[in-house]
Steps between C-alpha positions, in 0.01 A plus 500: 500500500784242445841532673800299386618231744806553719742230608447457874732210583773313318576171671815341358451206734862521612478199732341266247701620200819525700466141618427368152794702351739419786538871581308537826825523697623800290454819693353780294183701441438385143374160392804299389437233233683255284452517126318229307260438790146627556389717786172638624373849573172607656346836420216679679331795332273768637225590253227758517212539263354257249614147488744512211772236470870532431552347155782441260747448776872500428825550693818690441824396672776758477860442597563793737866537401413548136127506414570545124662154484239310699155659462315173463128502430294181526126436523313337781373193320666164581836380616732397218827317487804645674627677192300822550310697768143395557212541743157363573215582739453230769197651670316827544217702351705763307320756716622491858761226525728303277746209560745478211785262430803634308792307356826637373715334235798281599723742305371827646742777591581491869448810708232724649175540298203733547164335433196681369155372413306658217132464411188663363226619729189648353684564175783683679858375524618441859850430633582369845859490640546178699854560626839344446616145487852358474575221258790257552653209316327167575707185547177309574365567147614248235475774228733737680870507402598459867278192559659254744327168516582407863318643799789439744734695273247781463465524879876516540596722210206742490325495837784445749587836659828385656785262423876441508797592286844333514830670552851404616706283264492152348657347814291688749147573377305729729129569491364857525132564586325760290165680536359539147172650626343533154149526639579760774319830514611734218743259338274432202470874422879523514547211261271671250680828559827333399351421158389865460845630593687300236667696214296299252177634649621851557633527143211328322201408723290360214759255376594396849146432616418313183756242604386460859328174431824331417693351800826499296475875450390573856781286641766696307355827623498387865853352467625844394291703753605312811853642460540875462785505243300630201189640653313591818523141615436364846845403637839657461776240493831538679797266528735736678657388826302761691143620437503877546170687512307176488424167659721193481318258267504238777283730710183413310275212613254533219354693210211688652704766683709562186199543269326733742818713537525525122145630471524729802814667361332589176646203312864565597713185516541337839858464620643231483446154362697213358393197306282331765324826585426567130379141452282519808333825400446379142347173626252713700394697193467199279296301755261793549457532121413131489815361329623189681846583628771339710830628624807301388864505621793394283814419698840565334316728254714641216478856370638464148544860399657438155264217386762232440353243746811520718579693818861605555634543850845644574730445802839630600786287633385529860156352403322834520208523255513804273218686349446389142537782248231349274243501783464116513413359839359195677241579765470278808131515425272690273122524540243548228135411435327249283153578359267246346349600162438391144746630243276566206766728356724196444472176311349211716706347773598796723191539717526470876755650734673817381800667667434867591785686666472854632864536609666751267790303358484541127284685248218324321354689212664813630356463846616340827273205514525128433246258361267336462753228412351160452650250744456231236693708250782543757517127561514421131749777412258668265670836530313662214168492689394836648565634759853493652542125480882524437555705814295255715671201339842639597372565855424131552738321264802713409860408552720643773865575410755600762809702406815583690640852445880495527772750415593299196140469374174325547479123570194281481447327834185306452204439267192385685215383274271400785536781755216724377132448582471297820196403709249720316238530767144613574256453785302174494129507428301488819799466737795709613751254358741577216460348151804453278388568140842496335386226261240744354787727383761252383577136449732326747832678511756323283245273332498454120175703469639790707821514300335475162258782594792713606662438165176610331478811714864594447467465126198732504694753705802475262722530807806360334611398847746213508312334785175430315592130493398495869771244579598540866867526581647177631776532756796262425753598760332646808175639635412752772186522725386752754228407749333635811544273804159618625240768420620808684276686738544879491745593772677161489833392351499386139678166467610398151686205353718523190593175326753433229476166321824395321416264216859449382766243592733758653483718808405861442547832675230762474495866586157596628344850519175510692292813547159624613310803382154649529262443210159634424248232407498631139867405456647848559834463682571723799783506757759224538548475879696181551774306324749229575780332312675163568660202324355148492690178442286231334621147448449308177143375440376649828318794645597751765271720700558841650262653752477870555273736690356845468405648834192712561703807588648482148174493310249647742494863376444377141186297577208694352172383352554397143872435549685174516858390554684355200802282587736405220807284487759492219740205493809532278705186407849622577645282226266551211371840617148387416236671714167358617221681669222429755248736658219492754228758563406508868157605620457545874220331683302755699334437835140388489210718603261304724132594455238386750129586459334572832161336452260372235450779245152651477384717209503872586643444851843598626758226494832505691819362339831446683817549302851401618848465360832381648828691494771277349779759552735558787398871494180675602246561221375857498244693296281193477168534320228261383266581208194289430237498228263264324198518280178464697677545835595868538224741385719805558807365319836373629579518874850597626614432855831614649668257735749511788859396454560129469794370703746236360347158461171616643160549337309818431120497533218724393119471471294649216127506437319445170132507403403229251246649263508222234431134559696206369877431493685823578877550502675722752830636375765626742824685445765548777794744481766624741840661490688177412258306275232636273173375362458154648174360369240285662141391434207316652184369344193600700162333435209740556164319520208637303 
């Protein structure tokens, strides 16, 4: 009597395949692979009865999200090129054991697949379910659209689980550590869940899944799904002054907690995020999926809401900035992502870095998303190239126009053709330094190339704006300048210097209105809390300075994370009545968190870390708390420790413990908050030996 064989063991050789596919550090129960690359599987059968062999072997690979789209059948014969699925037997007797190599195409749909082996045994058809595998993009495969031909870049932009973003303003760039954690336990499942929660999948699974081999399509889906404006996306954005029923965006140290909260809540948006949070979470998702990604900050970033390549800012006669009716604004900084991919949907020349922005600013194709916008297209002013190149171009190279709102009407104060798009920054490859990549987005400001490209872009936009000539205003009679005498520490007095330069051959008298108000980093004006008026006498062909101060008691209650102080000064020539304008955005320097590791780290052994911070105020700091996290360091997630009060000009100290469970370079991220200052960030690189 003959009995059909049963599959006793399926060995996906996770260690060997994971090492070869660079996925061994991804936590998960399934075998995780990169497309366009072969992998091995060993099968052990239990047979009873006569010695029949399994014959006519073939596989099916079904995309779990939509089997009807990807129900691929391929024979076990020999490996082919990377344009189709193929398999061949490496060893075995077709009776008790088989070792088979399988290769997926470099254009395969990404996602979770179920694998089955089919064969004939004694004239009877047999099917064996092998289990599930997860297929990702492959930047190591030359035939993949995300191929990146540089190992150092692949290690940084795909494999690195931590990094830095940049905030502050163009005069005071601050680094912010971030825990991407794309290989942490459960994160991969969440990334795939995001695809399956998109409106495109829910409305038409077949069409959506049939496009999941295309990184351009996938990137647009993810860009829309990271924010929650049109769907059941991951993060709810908020730019209100207070964050009711949710967390201040500056609370977050990384993406992992956010993604896990989204899944745990049944895919309800996590409250709240702003641009850097959205960019950090999106970078995590892209890096897990295998798309090389880096986080980029644009300082003095324009939000051109009416697509005319200019941003209009309005002030009253005291120097107070007013909210623009059209919605235009200039952000101190704005954070987005760049993804590396081929653009086969475009004519040649636009491959490489593509801007993807999850911050819900403007609609793109009816949805709040942005990109992929080719960085090369932005630099060359090729605004007709999909997707959203005009919006990104304005963010980095628009004009800023300042207007004075008076009782008798509106007066133009200043046209600044070089104020937008400063110090575009990303983390350096292999170090924690900052790279300035402004030259990838535009030619040198004011150069012939930059101006001619602006002309080209403006003509395509049909702006009709009188400033498309890009000729900067030249002052003939006098100039004004406003400068900080030193970088202010929070709690210290702000010292500023206002200078008027008289270029004429006669003495002049100026009436000066100076003011200070609170601003959100996205350019939204808040309270004006200080102002001062005085006259200045300036001799012919000379300059006169005026110093003034803003004391800590005047600004202290307005200092919140994400806010800055904007100081303006308007100088009116008393004879000609001509007005000139200067402004300065002030970012406070926060105290530094000192991080000391107790001893040499050992894998899977407890490690003590001492954290301390000094109090720069003349008052006691209360409600002090430290939060720490880091991929590979805290198996149970972030650790929060409440501290004692910190007396004036003294230091507060606390000890925490972590448990390194991954080797290599690990980054500890720390966040300190108290009643007077919120969300001071610190970090430490910890090397964990193998």
